[in-house]
N, C-alpha and C positions, 0 to 999 in steps of 0.2 A: 381279442376279447373271450373268442371260443376257449383259447387253452386256459386263460385266468376264470371263465366259468366252470371247467373241468374240474380245476385246482379247488374253486369252493365245492363241488360236489364231492368229489373224492375226499375232501377234508372234514364235510360234515358227517362222511360213511364212517370215518376212521373214527372222529369224538364217541357219535352214537355207537358203535362197537363196542367201544372201550368200557361205556356203560354197561351194555347189553350182556359182556364177558363176566362182569362182576355181579349181575344180577343171577344170568344162569347158573354160577358155581355156587353163588351164597343162599340160593332157594333150595336147591336138595339139601345140604348141610344144614340149614336150618329146621327143615322139615325131619331128618333122620335126627337131630340132635333133642329136639322135641318130643318126637312119636317113636322115632327105630322104628319105622313102617315102611318097607321098602314100595310095598303097594302104592301110599299114597305119592310117595316121591316120586314112581314112575307115573302115576296117574295125573298129577299134576304137571309131570313133563305134558304128558299128550294133551291136557285140556288145552295147553298153549298154542297148539296146532288146530284146533276145531275151527278157529276164527277163519282159517285160510280156506277151508272148505266154504263156511257161510258167506264170507265177503269179499273174497276175491275177484270176481266179478262185478262188483259193484265200483270196487277199486280200478279194476282196466277201465270201464266205463267212464269212471271221473277223469282218468287219464290221457283218454282221447278226446277229451271235449273241454275241459276246463283247464285254466292254468293249473301246470305241474307242480311249480314252484310255491303257488297257494297252498295247494294240495299238502307238499313236502311239510311247510309250515306249521298249518293248521293240524297237522299229522302230529308232530313233535310237540305241539301244546296240549294235545290230548294225552300224550304220552307221559307229560308231566304229573297230569292231575290223577292218570291214573297209577301212576308209580307211590303218587302220595297216600291214595287209598289202599295200596297194598301194604306199605309201610304201617300205617295204622293197625291194619289186620294181625299181621304179626309180630305188633308190638306186647299182643296181649301174651302171657305166661303160658296158655293153651291153645292151640290153634283150634279155632272154630272152622273145619275143612270146607263148608259151605260157603263161608264168605272168602275162603282163600282161593277157592276155585271161581268164586265170580270174581276176584281181584285181579287173578291172571288171565282170564279169560277176557277182560276188559283191556288189560294193557296190552294181551296179545291182538287186539284185533286194529290197533294202530298198522302194524306190520304191511295185513293184506290189501288195507285202504290205499299205502301209499306205495307200496313195491312196484306195482305194475306203473307209478308216475317216474319213479328212481329209474326203472330200467328203460323206461321210453324215452325219457329223456335225452338218454345218452346219446343217440342217432342223430338229435337236434344240435349236440354242442361237440361232437366228434365226427373226425370225417369217417368214410366208409372203411377205407383202408387200414383204420387204426381201432376198427371195433374188438379184434383180438386182444390188440395192447390193451384198451382200457377195460376189457373186462380181465384180463391177468391182472392189472393194476388193484381192480377191486379185490380178486382172490388172492394175491399176496398181501393185502393189507390186511384181511379176513383171516389168512393164515398164519401171518406174522403175529398177529393177535391171539393165535390158537398156541403159540408157544411161549410169549410173555403174559399170556391171560390167566392161565394157572398157578404159575409161581409168582406172579405178582397178587392176583387176585384171592390164591389162598393164603399169602401172607397177611393179605389187608383182611380178609377175615378174621383171622386169627388174633389180629391186633385189635380191630375195633368190634369185631361182633359182625354176624351176619345180615341183622337188622340195620343198624348202621351202616353197613357198605351199601345197601339200597338207596341213600341219600345222593353217593356219589352215579349212580344210575339216574336219579332225577337231576342233578346236575349237568350231566351231560346231555341231556334233551334240550336243556335250557341253552348251551353254548352253542348246540345243533342248530336251534331257530336262528342265533345271531348270525351263523354263517351262511346257512341258506337265504337270508334277509338279503346277502350281498349278489345274490345271483338277480343277473338281468331279467327283468320281465318280460315273460313270452306273451305272444297272442295266442288266445285261445280260440277256437272254433264253437261258439256258444250255440246254441239254439233257440229260439222264441219259445218251443214250448217249455212245459213246465219239466222239471228237473225230474220228477216221477215217469214221465212218459219218456223223456229221453234216457233214462236208466233201464227200462223195460225195454226197448226198442232196442239198444244198442246191446244188453247183454245177449238177447235172441242171436242178434246180427251175429257179436263174436263168438258166441257157443257152434252155430251151424259155420262159421269160416274156419273155426279151429278144428272141429271134427273131420272137415272135408279136408285139410292139409294132414295126409297120411303120415307123411314124415314126421313133421310136429307133432301130432298126436300121439304117434306110437312113441317117439323119444318121452313124452310123458308118461305112458303106459308101462316103459320101461322104469321110470322114478318111482312109478306108484309101488313097486315090487322093490327097488332098493332101498327105498324109504322105510317100507315095513320092516325090512332087515337091516337096517341101519340102527331103527330106533329101540329096536326089541334089546339090543346091547346096549347103546348109549344113554339109555333112558334110565338103566341101572348100572352106571359105569361106578359112578361113586360108591352104592353099598356094596357092587362086589369086589371094587379095593378093600374099602375101608371094613367091611362087616365080613365078608367071605373069606377075604384073604387076610385080614386082619392087620392092613397097612396102614400105618399114619398117613393123617392127609397129607402132607407134604410128598409122601412118594405116589400118591395118586395124581399129585399134581404135577410130578415130575414123568410121570408116564404119559401124561395128558402133553404136556411140553414137549415131550418128546416125539411124539406123534404128529405134533402139528408142524416139526421142520420138515417131515413129507410133504404137506402142504404148502409151505412156503417154497420148494425147490419146483415143486410145481407150477407155482404163480409165476416164479421168475422164468421157466422154460415154456410155460405156457403157450404164448403166441406163437414162439417158433416152431413148435410141436402140430400146432393146430392148422399153419400154413403150409406145413409139408406133407401133412398125410390127410388120408380122405377121412371125413366125417363119421362115416359110417362106419369104419374102421376103428375108429379113435374111440367112438361108444360101446361099440358092442365089446372091444377087448378090455377096454380101461374097467367096463364093469365085470367081465369074467374075471380079471385081475383082483380086482378089489374082493369079489367072494372068496376066491382062493386063499387071498393072503388072511382074509377073517379065520379060516379054519385053521390058520398055524397058530392062533391063541389057544389051541388043544392041547400042545404040545409044550408048554412050559407056563409057569406063572410067576417065575421072578418081574419085578417091575420094571426093569429095564428091558427085559426081552418084551414084554406086552407093549412098553413105549415104541420099541423097534418095529413092532408089527402093526401097530395102529399108525406109523409112519407111510409104511408100504400101502395100509389102507387109504389113509386119505391123501398120498400122491395120485393114486389111479383115480380117486374119487373128484379130486381139483381137477385133473387132468377132462375128466368128464364133464364139469359142470362149464369149465370156458368152452368146451366144443359147443357144446349145448346152445349155450347162450350166443355162442358168437353164428352158429347154423341161423338160428330163429331170427336174429337180428338182420342176417341178411337175406332171409327167404320173405320175410314179413312184411309189409307195405306199413310206414309208417303211422298213416291214420288209421291202422286197425292194430299196432305193435302193443300198444297196454292192454286191448281186451285179450289177446293171445296170451301174451303174458300172465294174465291173470287166470283164462281156463287152464293152461296149461300146470299151471303153479297149483289150482284148485284139486285138478285131478293126482296129480303127484304128492301133493300134502296130506290127501284123505286118508291116506295109509299109516301114518305118521302117529295119531293118537291109538291107532288100533295094534299096531306095533310097540308101543309104549307100554299099553295096559297089558297086553297080552304075556308080554317079556315079565313085566310085573307079577303079573297072575301066576304064569308057571314059579316063579319063586315064592311066592306068597302058600303057594301049595307043595313048597317043599324039594320041588326040583331043582337040579344041581346047576349054576350057571352054563356048565357044559353044555347042557341041551340047549338052551338058549343059543349060545356061540354056535353050535354044530346046525342048528335052523336057521340063525342069520346067514350062515357063511352059504349054505347049500341055495338058499332061495334066493340070494344075489348071485351068486353064480348062474343060475337058472335063467334070471333075467337076462345076464349080457347073452347067453346062448339063443334065448327068444329074442333078443333084439337084432342080434343078425341075419336070423331069417325074415325081419320083417323090413317094411320100407326104410324104415331109419337106417338098418345095415346095410342096405344098397347105396344110401345117400353120397356124393360125391363130393 
């Protein structure tokens, strides 16, 4: 039964991730086509991460005290409604950015509310000695889509148009609901107190526990810096390739797909690497190598070269994620895992809107992309060096 439940879980992740890839690719293309604004494209990307700061703790509390299956299903149902609202906003010939930011914010609010349930349900349906393997499977799915998604998504966007592609994203949420319905009903520890009282108490308890776990919390601080650096560049990638370097969209998507190969390789090898090396060494060294690899983007602007460097960056980044997720699942008790996932994700994601906005701001004020790349590479490298001398770097 556990193996079948795990199959349903990763299959639902696969389907919804396919829709997400289309959404993430189509949205900046639509904005750039209708407005030509790098600032709004980057700002929209940043807005999509603000809910992680606001709602992660609520999602963590829900995961630890309510049926995770129901949370996942309700979340995807909510995403269907939010996606329809976004489609309505983008149908207008001229984008109302206030409505666009609102629609993106609502749709993005689903993930922080259900992600802790997704992460914390894994230990319930997967044996402890399979945690690294399970995390590697999730990353392999995500990374395979990072190869296929840009090419397939770019083709679909060009054929159907960006706004029409968003209907496929809506459909993916619908299919995910059907798959999640097949999961067995789990027993949830429900308190007789009101939901609001439960949430307030659980949030405080989860925050205190997470802050006192020095290894886990120092890991989230490392990701705080790396996410700032990563999203300075990532939020402006389409603009850089199509506007700064004047490549057609197909070349930009080819570069993205080549970059995804590194993630795929890391996903395949991840479980073996994680079990053979100390977690602290892997986390600090992979962050440093990702930062140094980013700086290699300064040497050449050929789209194939850019794709190869992105592959290096994504390889080290994926090893980093698999290692940290496995460490967190191993160290944190199951009854606290949802809240710890929420707290650490909230902290690490807090810098994404700032990084996206800052990168777009630099470009809007005429700074060349080389400045954005240089800052991103240096910050990420320093994050790895700092992690090496933190409690995280000494973790076995």
